[in-house]
C-alpha positions as CSV (number, residue, x, y, z in Angstrom):
1,M,-60.9,86.1,64.2
2,G,-58.0,84.6,62.2
3,T,-58.9,81.1,63.5
4,T,-58.4,79.2,60.2
5,V,-54.7,80.1,60.2
6,N,-54.4,79.3,63.9
7,F,-55.9,75.9,63.3
8,L,-53.7,75.2,60.3
9,D,-50.6,76.2,62.3
10,A,-51.7,74.1,65.2
11,V,-52.1,71.0,63.0
12,K,-48.6,71.6,61.5
13,S,-47.1,72.0,65.0
14,R,-48.9,68.9,66.4
15,R,-47.9,66.8,63.4
16,G,-44.4,68.1,63.0
17,V,-45.2,69.3,59.5
18,I,-43.0,71.9,57.9
19,S,-44.6,72.8,54.6
20,D,-48.2,73.7,53.6
21,Y,-47.9,71.1,50.9
22,Q,-47.6,68.4,53.6
23,L,-50.4,70.1,55.6
24,A,-52.7,70.0,52.5
25,K,-52.1,66.3,52.1
26,I,-52.9,65.6,55.8
27,I,-56.1,67.6,55.8
28,G,-57.2,66.5,52.4
29,V,-57.2,69.7,50.3
30,S,-54.9,71.1,47.6
31,Q,-51.9,73.3,48.4
32,Q,-53.7,76.1,46.6
33,T,-56.6,75.8,49.0
34,V,-54.2,76.1,52.0
35,S,-52.7,79.2,50.4
36,R,-56.2,80.6,50.0
37,Y,-57.0,79.9,53.7
38,R,-53.8,81.7,54.7
39,V,-54.6,84.9,52.8
40,G,-58.3,84.9,53.9
41,K,-59.7,84.2,50.4
42,D,-61.2,80.9,51.6
43,Y,-62.3,79.4,54.9
44,L,-62.5,75.9,56.3
45,G,-65.5,74.0,54.9
46,D,-67.4,71.8,57.4
47,S,-65.8,68.5,56.3
48,T,-62.3,70.0,56.4
49,A,-63.0,71.6,59.8
50,I,-64.1,68.2,61.1
51,R,-60.8,66.7,59.8
52,V,-58.8,69.5,61.4
53,A,-60.6,69.0,64.8
54,E,-59.8,65.2,64.6
55,L,-56.2,66.0,64.0
56,L,-56.2,68.4,67.0
57,E,-58.2,66.1,69.1
58,I,-60.8,68.7,69.9
59,D,-64.6,68.9,69.6
60,P,-65.4,69.2,65.8
61,A,-68.3,71.4,66.6
62,I,-65.9,74.1,67.9
63,V,-63.9,74.2,64.7
64,V,-67.0,74.1,62.5
65,A,-68.6,76.9,64.5
66,A,-65.3,78.9,64.4
67,A,-65.1,78.5,60.6
68,H,-68.7,79.7,60.3
69,A,-68.0,82.7,62.5
70,E,-64.9,83.6,60.6
71,R,-66.7,83.6,57.2
72,A,-69.9,85.3,58.4
73,K,-70.7,88.3,56.3
74,K,-72.9,90.1,58.9
75,P,-71.9,91.0,62.4
76,E,-75.1,89.5,63.8
77,E,-74.3,86.2,62.2
78,R,-70.7,86.3,63.6
79,R,-72.1,87.0,67.1
80,V,-74.4,84.0,66.9
81,W,-71.6,81.7,65.9
82,E,-69.3,83.1,68.5
83,G,-72.0,82.5,71.1
84,I,-72.3,78.9,70.0
85,I,-68.5,78.5,70.4
86,Q,-68.7,79.9,73.9
87,K,-71.6,77.5,74.8
88,L,-69.5,74.7,73.5
89,G,-66.6,75.8,75.8
90,G,-64.7,76.6,72.7
91,A,-63.3,80.0,73.8
92,A,-60.7,78.2,75.9
93,A,-60.0,75.7,73.1
94,L,-59.5,78.6,70.6
95,L,-57.2,80.4,73.0
96,L,-55.2,77.2,73.5
97,I,-54.9,76.7,69.8
98,G,-53.7,80.2,69.3
99,I,-51.2,79.9,72.1
100,G,-50.1,76.4,71.2
101,A,-49.4,77.3,67.6
102,I,-47.2,80.1,68.7
103,S,-45.4,78.5,71.7
104,V,-44.5,75.1,70.3
105,P,-41.0,75.2,68.8
106,S,-40.3,73.8,65.4
107,P,-38.4,70.5,65.4
108,A,-35.2,72.4,64.3
109,S,-35.4,74.9,67.1
110,A,-36.4,72.3,69.6
111,A,-33.3,70.2,68.9
112,P,-30.4,70.8,71.4
113,S,-27.7,73.0,70.1
114,S,-24.1,72.3,70.6
115,Q,-23.1,75.9,69.7
116,N,-23.4,77.3,73.2
117,A,-22.8,74.1,75.1
118,P,-19.9,74.2,77.6
119,M,-16.9,72.4,76.4
120,S,-15.1,70.0,78.7
121,I,-11.4,69.2,78.1
122,M,-9.8,66.5,80.2
């Protein structure tokens, strides 16, 4: 599913955060924990998932269920959690998070550039 990384990137984008160190402070975990999330060695716990949902202003149940689905060891467990997400209307929210994390420009790239601006000489 890859939702943990999508949620983390969405929080960074929404908050204008550049580093995982800053992200860790905002969500209340260590930088090492964020690194473990990124490489798939750890997944959002319920309290962290709730904090992430609050920061993204989405239903916490969606993020909690997505975290459970992502860390499920058995396919049938994953299917149950994914069904819960769909019942909560979370499929659209997860899609928006994934798209939002990709389509929102960083502050540096969103700033106007004078490099290609036409020059007017009077």
